[in-house]
C-alpha positions, 0 to 999 in steps of 0.5 A, spaced: 224 493 590 227 487 594 233 483 591 230 477 587 223 480 587 219 477 581 218 482 575 212 480 572 206 483 569 199 481 565 195 486 562 189 485 558 186 491 553 180 491 550 177 496 545 172 496 539 178 494 534 182 489 538 183 485 544 190 484 546 193 480 552 200 480 554 204 477 560 211 478 561 217 476 565 223 481 565 227 476 568 226 470 564 230 466 559 227 468 552 221 464 551 215 466 548 208 464 545 206 470 540 199 470 536 197 477 533 194 474 527 200 478 523 206 473 522 211 478 521 209 482 528 209 475 531 216 474 528 219 481 531 216 479 538 219 473 538 226 476 537 224 481 542 223 476 547 229 472 545 234 477 545 232 481 551 231 474 555 224 476 557 219 471 557 213 473 553 206 471 551 202 476 547 195 474 544 191 479 540 185 479 535 184 485 531 180 488 526 185 485 520 180 485 515 180 493 516 188 494 517 193 492 521 194 498 524 190 498 530 192 491 532 200 493 531 199 499 535 194 496 541 200 491 541 205 496 542 200 500 548 199 493 552 206 491 551 209 498 554 204 497 560 206 490 562 213 492 561 212 498 566 208 494 571 213 489 571 219 494 572 215 496 579 219 501 582 225 501 578 230 501 584 237 498 583 236 498 575 242 500 570 236 505 567 240 506 560 242 501 555 244 502 548 246 497 542 249 498 535 246 492 531 248 489 525 244 485 520 246 483 514 247 489 510 244 493 515 246 497 521 241 500 526 243 504 533 238 503 539 238 507 545 234 507 551 233 511 558 228 508 562 226 515 565 218 515 565 219 521 561 217 518 554 219 520 548 221 517 541 226 519 536 225 514 530 230 515 524 229 509 520 227 512 513 226 506 508 226 506 500 221 500 500 216 500 506 213 493 504 215 486 507 211 481 504 204 484 505 206 488 511 207 495 511 213 497 515 211 504 516 207 501 522 213 499 526 214 507 528 207 507 531 209 500 534 215 504 537 211 510 539 206 506 543 211 502 546 215 508 548 209 512 551 206 506 555 213 504 558 215 510 560 222 510 555 226 515 552 227 511 546 232 513 540 232 508 534 236 510 528 238 506 521 245 507 520 245 504 513 241 498 510 236 497 504 232 491 506 226 493 510 226 486 513 233 486 515 232 494 518 226 492 522 229 486 525 235 490 527 231 495 530 227 490 534 233 486 536 237 492 538 231 495 542 231 488 546 238 488 547 238 495 550 232 494 554 236 487 557 242 492 559 237 498 562 233 493 566 238 489 569 239 490 577 246 493 578 249 491 585 252 498 586 246 502 585 242 503 591 235 506 590 233 509 584 238 511 579 236 519 579 238 525 583 231 527 582 228 522 587 223 519 582 223 517 575 
């Protein structure tokens, strides 16, 4: 990838359960327009964009009368696909990123490897899995869908914290901050950051 080349993508995903459109610019300023029909997910994606310095537009319509699961998962899939497409060849990136992020009484560690060998380790057990009317267990489904489609080795661990809102928000902010480092172009890296010759 040439220095300064745009890293943007637009992906639309349509199923019988949802329709999701995502636009992303990895080299943005953190601007976002988010509308998923799930206010808590909107809030998390706004934080993701702001802390990753990604320009992000997400528009989703799903079968929320049935359950939020399909919409949450399909947003994760589409966001992951758009992230991977925007990354392009991945030449010159730092590849790895990690963040230990505090939020009030909670602390979460997030680490990523943009390896194109997706894997999720999610150790965020919560005693209380309700955030208002939102089922916080769906966040694991979101991270799984995102990591699989973005090609990320993603590790998310709650060090401590009891308030589910604080813990989940720390997860999203930690992911954003880790990816912000991982996608950054390193002027010392020539080609792909691997001895394999391909990610």
